Structures are given as C-alpha cells and as structure tokens.
C-alpha positions, 0 to 999 in steps of 0.5 A: 476482459477477465482482468477488467471485470476482476478490477471493477469487482474489487473497486466496487467492494472497496468503495463500499468501505470508502466513506466508512471511517474506522478510528485509530488510537491516537499516537501518545508521543506525536513522533514518527521514525523516519524511513532511515530509522527503519533501516536501523530497526531490529527487523532483519532483512537480508541483502536481496530484500534490501536490494529489492526495497532499494529498487522499489524506492527508486521506482516510486520516488517520483510518485512521492508527489500525489499529483505526479502519480495521479497525472503522469504515473497512472495511479488515478483510480482511488481504490479506497477512502482513507483506511485506519483501524486500532491495528494501524492505518493504510491511508488512501489506496490509489491504483493503476489499472494497467498494472493489475494483472497476473504478474508481479514486479518489485518496481511496479506496484499496483497500488500506492498508499498515501497518508493525508498530511495537516497541510492537505497534501497526501504523502506516500508511505507505502505500496501494495502489490495485488494480483486477482485470484482469477489471474494467478495460475501457479500452484504457489502464491505470488512472491516478492521480497522473499515473502508469499502474498496473502489471500484476501478472500473478501476482495478475491486478490493476493496481496502484499504490503510494503512500507517503503516510505514510512517506518512500520514498528510492526514490520516492513511487510505488515498489513497495517502500519501504526504510524499511519493514520487518517486523522488529517483527512479533510472533513474529520 
C-alpha cells in the first residue's frame, strides 16, 4: 500500500508540470548523432557498464514502438508531459507501476522516455530508473551501471537516467539530453 501511495504522490506531483512547457534552445545544425556514435564518443565506459547497456537495450528493443510499450509492455501511465529545458530534454515519461518498488534491475527500468517526432509518433530515447525514497532501506543509494542514483527531493525518489537510444553529448547518465526536445509535440 505504501508503494502505491508513493507512486500516486509522484504522479500527482509530476502532473502539476505536465501542461507546463519549458522551451529548449534550438539546435543549430539539425544533426543528431546516432546511438552508434555514442559508443564512439569520448565518454569512457568500462566493459561491465557496456555489458549492462547492451542488456538494457536488448530488454527495451521491443519497447521502441510506443504502442507496443503501452499496450503490451505495461508502460501506460503518463508520468509527465513532454519536458525540455535549456539544459536539454527528457521527453514524455511513461511509467510501469508494477516496477516502481524498492528494487532495481538493469533489464527492468521503471520509466521509458519518448521524444515526439515530426510524424506524430513517439521515439524511445532513454529510460529512467526510479525508487521511492520510502521504499529504499539500504544506507547506501541504489546503484546500477556503476553509478549511484541521485535523490530527487521534490518527488521523493532516487533516480538515474540512461540515454540508451539517443546519444547525449553530456554523457549517457546525465539528467537532461541536449539532443532531445519537445519541438514536435502536438499543439506546439
């Protein structure tokens, strides 16, 4: 019951921001590096992290299609509207309530991050792992990919972003991605 209350609290808090749009600065060159380019970036990720990223991509490959994720995968709860900021974008956050608990697994992210495309479809760009603070009983933060989760005090969660499907010049695990925007969001 505590887990459901924590999830609902987070959804309510996030929904307060769902209709608010923060503008991102436009990209000047119009080019986006591919995920393959990410692996060629200067970011040094060890073999264990690379293995975990491959596991995550394999686990989410079938969720790249939003309709499949929503209808088959269980990620049907919109946690936030499309979010972007001068620091970059996150896109739409869709959550799987069954996964939001006191555990973390590389192959089971709690949130999927989708960017709106010009054709009206949503494109999977990353994932976010979340753990309600009230559910984590360890003295140390949750940890995946060799990184500690960060506390988001506003939403009372531990969080870790992973840009598995869109290169992020700021790093694979940065909170915001400068290659993601809400420019193609319907009604914008």
